[in-house]
C-alpha positions in Angstrom: -24.0 -25.3 45.2 -26.4 -28.0 46.4 -29.3 -25.7 45.5 -28.1 -25.9 41.9 -27.7 -29.7 41.8 -31.3 -30.6 40.9 -31.7 -28.1 38.1 -28.2 -28.8 36.7 -28.9 -32.5 36.7 -32.1 -32.0 34.9 -30.4 -29.7 32.4 -27.7 -32.2 31.8 -30.3 -34.9 31.0 -32.3 -32.6 28.7 -29.1 -31.6 26.8 -28.3 -35.3 26.2 -31.9 -35.9 25.1 -31.5 -33.0 22.6 -28.5 -34.7 21.1 -29.7 -38.3 20.9 -33.5 -38.3 20.4 -33.6 -36.3 17.1 -30.8 -38.5 15.7 -32.8 -41.7 16.6 -35.9 -40.3 15.0 -34.0 -39.3 11.8 -32.7 -42.8 11.6 -36.2 -44.2 11.4 -36.9 -42.1 8.3 -33.5 -42.8 6.8 -33.3 -46.4 7.9 -31.8 -47.8 4.7 -29.3 -45.0 4.6 -28.3 -45.7 8.2 -27.9 -49.4 7.4 -25.9 -48.6 4.3 -23.6 -46.3 6.3 -23.0 -49.1 8.8 -22.2 -51.5 6.0 -19.8 -49.0 4.4 -17.5 -49.2 7.4 -17.5 -53.0 7.2 -19.6 -53.8 10.2 -21.6 -57.1 10.0 -25.4 -57.2 10.1 -26.0 -53.6 9.2 -29.8 -53.8 9.3 -29.6 -55.2 12.8 -27.0 -52.5 13.7 -29.4 -49.8 12.4 -32.3 -51.2 14.4 -30.2 -51.3 17.6 -29.1 -47.7 16.9 -32.7 -46.6 16.5 -33.8 -48.3 19.7 -30.8 -47.0 21.8 -31.2 -43.4 20.5 -34.9 -43.3 21.2 -35.5 -45.4 24.3 -32.5 -44.3 26.3 -33.1 -40.6 25.8 -36.7 -41.0 26.7 -35.6 -42.6 29.9 -33.3 -39.7 30.5 -36.0 -37.3 29.8 -38.3 -38.6 32.6 -35.4 -39.7 34.8 -36.3 -43.3 34.9 -33.5 -45.9 35.2 -31.3 -43.0 34.4 -28.0 -44.5 35.4 -28.5 -47.5 33.1 -29.8 -45.3 30.2 -26.8 -43.0 30.5 -24.4 -46.0 30.6 -26.0 -47.6 27.5 -25.6 -44.3 25.7 -22.0 -43.9 26.8 -21.1 -47.4 25.6 -23.0 -46.8 22.3 -21.3 -43.4 21.7 -17.9 -44.8 22.4 -18.4 -47.7 20.1 -19.8 -45.4 17.4 -16.9 -43.1 17.8 -14.3 -45.8 17.3 -16.1 -47.2 14.2 -17.3 -44.0 12.5 -14.8 -41.3 13.5 -11.6 -43.4 13.3 -9.5 -40.4 12.3 -6.3 -42.4 12.8 -7.2 -44.5 9.8 -8.4 -41.8 7.5 -6.7 -39.8 4.7 -5.0 -36.6 6.0 -7.6 -34.3 4.5 -10.3 -36.0 6.6 -8.4 -36.4 9.8 -9.0 -33.0 11.4 -12.8 -33.1 11.1 -13.1 -36.8 12.2 -10.7 -36.2 15.1 -12.9 -33.2 16.1 -16.0 -35.4 16.0 -14.3 -38.2 17.9 -13.1 -35.9 20.7 -16.6 -34.2 20.9 -18.0 -37.7 21.3 -15.5 -38.5 24.0 -16.7 -35.4 25.9 -20.3 -36.6 25.5 -19.3 -40.0 26.9 -17.8 -38.1 29.9 -21.0 -36.3 30.5 -23.0 -39.6 30.3 -20.6 -41.2 32.7 -21.2 -38.4 35.1 -24.9 -38.9 34.9 -24.2 -42.6 35.4 -22.2 -41.9 38.5 -24.4 -39.2 40.1 -27.9 -40.2 38.9 -30.8 -38.2 37.6 -31.2 -35.7 40.5 -34.2 -34.7 42.4 -36.4 -33.8 39.4 -36.8 -37.3 38.2 -38.9 -40.5 38.5 -35.9 -42.2 40.0 -36.0 -39.7 42.9 -39.8 -40.2 43.3 -39.4 -44.0 43.4 -36.8 -43.6 46.3 -39.3 -41.6 48.4 
């Protein structure tokens, strides 16, 4: 199993990048829409929130991609994803006809948080700049 550790760690990082980086890039093009969506759930400072979302969803995945400061990048994404889930997929406070889909999205995000926490716990693996820096 140890022979699979490095490639699976790389694959885990790449799959997380595939989830977050395109979302961050789309938020740049749809910045006003993102800020409007943040405002629609009653969060303060929606423009600042949108800017933070863009930075987190672009910088942290790029760090995961190259495996640099991987544990911190994964932890930031885990916290960000958990917070976004609570505010934007709060199925417990939605009308019955919206609850199923929002609960599905919430639970999917909880799974993503779990994967990010595993990366936080175990690090980037051998195929990373973090590993090169240790050697």
